[in-house]
N, C-alpha and C positions, 0 to 999 in steps of 0.2 A: 489176204495180203494185209499186212499191218503197215500203218503209216509211221514213218520214223521222223523224229525231230532232229534238229541239227546236232544236239549233244549225242544222241544215239548214233547218228551217222559217223561222227568223229570217233567214237569208241570202236565202231565196227571197222572203220578205215584203218585205225591203228592195229586192230587184231588181224586184219587181212594183209598187212604190209609184207610179211615174210612168206605168204602163201604163194604157191605156184599155180598157174591156171590148170584146172582139171578138165575143162571142156574147151575144145577149139572149134570155132565155126569156120569151116573151109568152103570149098567149091560147091558142095551140095546145099549149103545154106541151112536154114532152120527146118529140119525134118522132124517127123514123129520120133525117130530114133534119138535125135539130139535132145529133144524135149524130155524124153524118157531118161536119158543120161543125166541131164541137169536135175531132174526130179529125184533120181536115185542119189546123186552126189550131194544135193542140198539136204536130203533126208539124213544122210550119213554124217555130214560135216557141219551143217547149219550155215556156214559161211564159205562161199566158193568164189573163184574167179573164172570168168569166161573170156577167152581171148578170141578176137576177130582177126583171122588171117585174110579173109575175104569179106565182102559186103561192109567195108569200113564206113562207107557213106550212109548206110542204113542202120548202123549199130544201135542208135537210140530206139528206133521203132522196133527192131528185132528183139532187143533186150526187154522192152516193155511187153512184147508178145510172149516171150519166154517166161517172164515173171508172172504174167496173167495165167498162163497155162499151168504153171507149177505152184501157184499161190504163194509166191515169194515176193520179196521187196527188193527193189533196186537201191543199193546203197550209194553208189557213184560210178561214173564211167571216167576212167583216167586213161587217156590215150586211146588205145584199141583194146582195153581190158575193162570188163564190167565186173563189179563186185555185187554179188547177190546174197541175200540173207533170208532164211526162214527158220524161226525157232522150232525146236523139237516139240512134239505134241505134249509130252510129259515134262512138267517143270523140273522133275528130278534128273532128267537126262540131258538138260541143257548144258552146253559147253560154255556159252557166253551168258553169264548170270547177272551182270551188273548193268543191265539196260533200263531198269525201272527208275 
């Protein structure tokens, strides 16, 4: 998990503005299947949104648990939507390149 500074967070927030949530936390909560889905999605897209339809009161703790399990970084939680980022392993494959 990389630590993001405020400038990097702002760049990622702007990039995530038009994204739709790709993972939805429902009644089952944070399961192994959900973590696997987040890991697959963040590997493919680098930057994703996770929407909380349930467990809205625990969204901060659950998002931190998801990020730790997927080695991703929490950009920000806005309302009931968390923005999560993990750069691609190969610098050549990175979609978001202006974070340095």
